N, CA and C of each residue as an Amber inpcrd file, in Angstrom:
protein
   222
 -48.9470000  -1.1580000  -2.4510000 -49.2860000   0.2130000  -2.1390000
 -48.8170000   1.1220000  -3.2570000 -49.4070000   2.1940000  -3.2940000
 -49.1150000   3.1380000  -4.3510000 -47.7240000   3.7440000  -4.1830000
 -47.0990000   4.0450000  -5.3040000 -45.7800000   4.6770000  -5.2710000
 -45.8790000   6.1910000  -5.2280000 -47.0800000   6.7090000  -5.4330000
 -47.2700000   8.1450000  -5.3830000 -48.5770000   8.4310000  -4.6720000
 -48.9160000   9.6920000  -4.5400000 -50.1400000  10.0730000  -3.8630000
 -51.3620000   9.4650000  -4.5400000 -52.3310000   9.0530000  -3.7160000
 -53.6100000   8.5570000  -4.2270000 -54.3170000   9.7050000  -4.9400000
 -54.9650000   9.4160000  -6.0380000 -55.6340000  10.4690000  -6.8050000
 -56.8980000  10.9910000  -6.1200000 -57.3470000  10.3210000  -5.0590000
 -58.5670000  10.7610000  -4.3730000 -58.2930000  11.3820000  -3.0020000
 -57.4460000  10.7520000  -2.1870000 -57.1870000  11.3080000  -0.8510000
 -55.8330000  12.0200000  -0.7830000 -55.0190000  11.8670000  -1.7990000
 -53.6970000  12.4820000  -1.9050000 -52.7320000  12.0530000  -0.8170000
 -52.9920000  10.8940000  -0.2110000 -52.1030000  10.3650000   0.8220000
 -51.2150000   9.2710000   0.2410000 -50.0420000   9.1200000   0.8230000
 -49.1280000   8.0400000   0.4790000 -48.7010000   7.3680000   1.7690000
 -49.1100000   6.1150000   2.0100000 -49.9850000   5.3260000   1.1610000
 -51.4350000   5.8010000   1.2560000 -52.2430000   5.3190000   0.3460000
 -53.6620000   5.6810000   0.2660000 -54.3600000   5.4140000   1.5990000
 -55.1910000   6.3770000   2.0390000 -55.9650000   6.2290000   3.2650000
 -57.4580000   6.0830000   3.0030000 -57.9050000   6.2990000   1.7660000
 -59.3430000   6.2450000   1.4670000 -59.7710000   4.8900000   0.8980000
 -58.8120000   4.0580000   0.5210000 -59.1230000   2.7360000   0.0070000
 -59.0940000   2.6050000  -1.4980000 -59.0990000   3.7080000  -2.2030000
 -59.1570000   3.6740000  -3.6630000 -58.0360000   2.8300000  -4.2770000
 -56.8120000   2.9990000  -3.8030000 -55.6830000   2.2690000  -4.3830000
 -55.7490000   0.7630000  -4.1410000 -56.6200000   0.3370000  -3.2310000
 -56.6910000  -1.0860000  -2.8690000 -57.9230000  -1.7740000  -3.4250000
 -58.7540000  -1.0670000  -4.1600000 -60.0300000  -1.6160000  -4.6070000
 -59.8800000  -2.8320000  -5.5010000 -58.7710000  -2.9450000  -6.2210000
 -58.5620000  -4.0890000  -7.1140000 -57.6900000  -5.1800000  -6.5130000
 -57.2420000  -5.0000000  -5.2740000 -56.4050000  -6.0130000  -4.6360000
 -57.2210000  -7.2650000  -4.3370000 -56.6350000  -8.4420000  -4.4820000
 -57.3310000  -9.6710000  -4.0800000 -57.5400000  -9.6780000  -2.5590000
 -58.6180000 -10.3180000  -2.1400000 -58.9370000 -10.3940000  -0.7120000
 -57.7630000 -10.9670000   0.0850000 -57.0700000 -11.9440000  -0.4710000
 -55.9430000 -12.5740000   0.2370000 -54.8400000 -11.5600000   0.5390000
 -54.5620000 -10.6720000  -0.4070000 -53.5300000  -9.6520000  -0.1930000
 -53.9750000  -8.6390000   0.8580000 -55.2370000  -8.2770000   0.8350000
 -55.7630000  -7.3530000   1.8500000 -55.6880000  -7.9940000   3.2360000
 -56.0140000  -9.2890000   3.3130000 -55.9650000  -9.9910000   4.5990000
 -54.5540000 -10.0220000   5.1640000 -53.5550000 -10.1830000   4.3030000
 -52.1570000 -10.1560000   4.7660000 -51.8450000  -8.8210000   5.4400000
 -52.3630000  -7.7380000   4.8890000 -52.1080000  -6.4120000   5.4730000
 -52.8300000  -6.2480000   6.8050000 -54.0500000  -6.8030000   6.8960000
 -54.8010000  -6.7640000   8.1500000 -54.0090000  -7.4730000   9.2490000
 -53.4770000  -8.6510000   8.9330000 -52.6800000  -9.4130000   9.8960000
 -51.4390000  -8.6210000  10.2940000 -50.7580000  -8.0240000   9.3140000
 -49.5520000  -7.2540000   9.6050000 -49.8550000  -6.1050000  10.5620000
 -50.9240000  -5.3280000  10.2840000 -51.2510000  -4.2000000  11.1430000
 -51.6800000  -4.6590000  12.5330000 -52.3590000  -5.8010000  12.6360000
 -52.7400000  -6.3380000  13.9470000 -51.4880000  -6.6950000  14.7550000
 -50.4960000  -7.2590000  14.1030000 -49.2360000  -7.5750000  14.7870000
 -48.5250000  -6.3070000  15.2500000 -48.4830000  -5.3000000  14.3970000
 -47.8450000  -4.0320000  14.7630000 -48.5440000  -3.4210000  15.9690000
 -49.8800000  -3.4030000  15.9550000 -50.6240000  -2.8420000  17.0850000
 -50.3630000  -3.6300000  18.3620000 -50.3010000  -4.9490000  18.2610000
 -50.0230000  -5.7840000  19.4230000 -48.6620000  -5.4460000  20.0250000
 -47.6420000  -5.3350000  19.1730000 -46.3080000  -5.0060000  19.6660000
 -46.3010000  -3.6550000  20.3610000 -46.9090000  -2.6660000  19.7250000
 -46.9000000  -1.3110000  20.2810000 -47.6800000  -1.2300000  21.5950000
 -48.7850000  -1.9660000  21.7060000 -49.5460000  -1.9870000  22.9610000
 -48.7500000  -2.6340000  24.0820000 -47.9910000  -3.6860000  23.7470000
 -47.1880000  -4.3960000  24.7400000 -45.8520000  -3.7230000  25.0270000
 -45.4620000  -2.7610000  24.2080000 -44.1860000  -2.0510000  24.3560000
 -44.4120000  -0.5530000  24.1610000 -45.2300000   0.0640000  25.0250000
 -45.6110000   1.4600000  24.7970000 -44.4500000   2.4500000  24.8800000
 -43.3700000   2.0700000  25.5260000 -42.2290000   2.9740000  25.6630000
 -41.0950000   2.6430000  24.6970000 -41.3820000   1.8280000  23.6960000
 -40.3470000   1.4390000  22.7310000 -39.7710000   2.6790000  22.0460000
 -38.4710000   2.6220000  21.8320000 -37.7620000   3.7160000  21.1550000
 -37.2950000   3.1840000  19.8070000 -37.8320000   3.7730000  18.7370000
 -37.4830000   3.3470000  17.3860000 -36.5930000   4.3850000  16.7170000
 -35.7400000   3.9030000  15.8360000 -34.8500000   4.7930000  15.1000000
 -35.6350000   5.5810000  14.0600000 -35.0540000   6.6660000  13.6450000
 -35.5870000   7.4420000  12.5260000 -34.9360000   6.9080000  11.2540000
 -35.4280000   7.3510000  10.1250000 -34.8880000   6.9240000   8.8470000
 -33.3840000   7.1670000   8.7820000 -32.6340000   6.1650000   8.4010000
 -31.1700000   6.2100000   8.2160000 -30.3890000   6.3560000   9.5120000
 -31.0160000   6.1680000  10.6500000 -30.2890000   6.1980000  11.9220000
 -29.9080000   4.7750000  12.3120000 -29.0070000   4.6810000  13.2760000
 -28.6050000   3.3950000  13.8330000 -29.8250000   2.6950000  14.4190000
 -29.9500000   1.3800000  14.1700000 -31.0770000   0.6220000  14.7080000
 -31.0130000   0.5940000  16.2290000 -32.1720000   0.7090000  16.8510000
 -32.2480000   0.6250000  18.3110000 -32.5250000  -0.8240000  18.7190000
 -32.3820000  -1.0830000  20.0050000 -32.7150000  -2.4030000  20.5390000
 -34.2020000  -2.7090000  20.2820000 -35.0410000  -1.6940000  20.3970000
 -36.4660000  -1.8950000  20.1500000 -36.7610000  -2.1600000  18.6730000
 -35.9760000  -1.5890000  17.7730000 -36.1120000  -1.9150000  16.3480000
 -35.8970000  -3.4140000  16.1430000 -34.8470000  -3.9290000  16.7530000
 -34.5160000  -5.3460000  16.6290000 -35.6260000  -6.2090000  17.2160000
 -36.1060000  -5.8640000  18.4030000 -37.1800000  -6.6180000  19.0410000
 -38.4440000  -6.6020000  18.1800000 -38.7340000  -5.4500000  17.5960000
 -39.9080000  -5.3300000  16.7400000 -39.8050000  -6.2460000  15.5210000
 -38.6950000  -6.1830000  14.8260000 -38.5300000  -6.9870000  13.6220000
 -38.5210000  -8.4780000  13.9450000 -37.9410000  -8.8620000  15.0860000
 -37.9820000 -10.2680000  15.4950000 -39.4170000 -10.6840000  15.8020000
 -40.1650000  -9.8230000  16.4710000 -41.5700000 -10.0740000  16.7720000
 -42.3760000 -10.2530000  15.4820000 -42.1000000  -9.4230000  14.5090000
 -42.8150000  -9.4850000  13.2330000 -42.3670000 -10.6730000  12.3830000
 -41.2410000 -11.2900000  12.7440000 -40.7500000 -12.4280000  11.9810000
 -40.1240000 -12.0450000  10.6630000 -39.6480000 -10.8020000  10.5830000
 -39.1110000 -10.3510000   9.3020000 -37.7460000  -9.6720000   9.4440000
 -37.0180000 -10.0260000  10.4850000 -35.6940000  -9.4370000  10.6750000
 -34.7540000  -9.8750000   9.5750000 -34.1100000  -8.9290000   8.9350000
 -33.1420000  -9.2510000   7.8890000 -31.8640000  -9.7460000   8.5250000
 -31.3810000 -10.8690000   8.0730000 -30.1180000 -11.3900000   8.5820000
 -28.9930000 -10.5880000   7.9710000 -28.1580000 -10.0440000   8.8320000
 -27.0710000  -9.1980000   8.3250000 -25.7750000  -9.9600000   8.2840000
């Protein structure tokens, strides 16, 4: 993803697709899978309470990261 605003939609990350036009299909597919997992978790946990940036992690933060398979071992 872009480190700054997209030159066409001015969003970070890009919302118009311009920043992803040169990405390999495999990399785009990984993002599709990731977003599908996020949507699944949120649909199954509509009342989840997530922390804000730099706040203490919530129980739902932990459940989310475990669900995603990317929890950092501390």
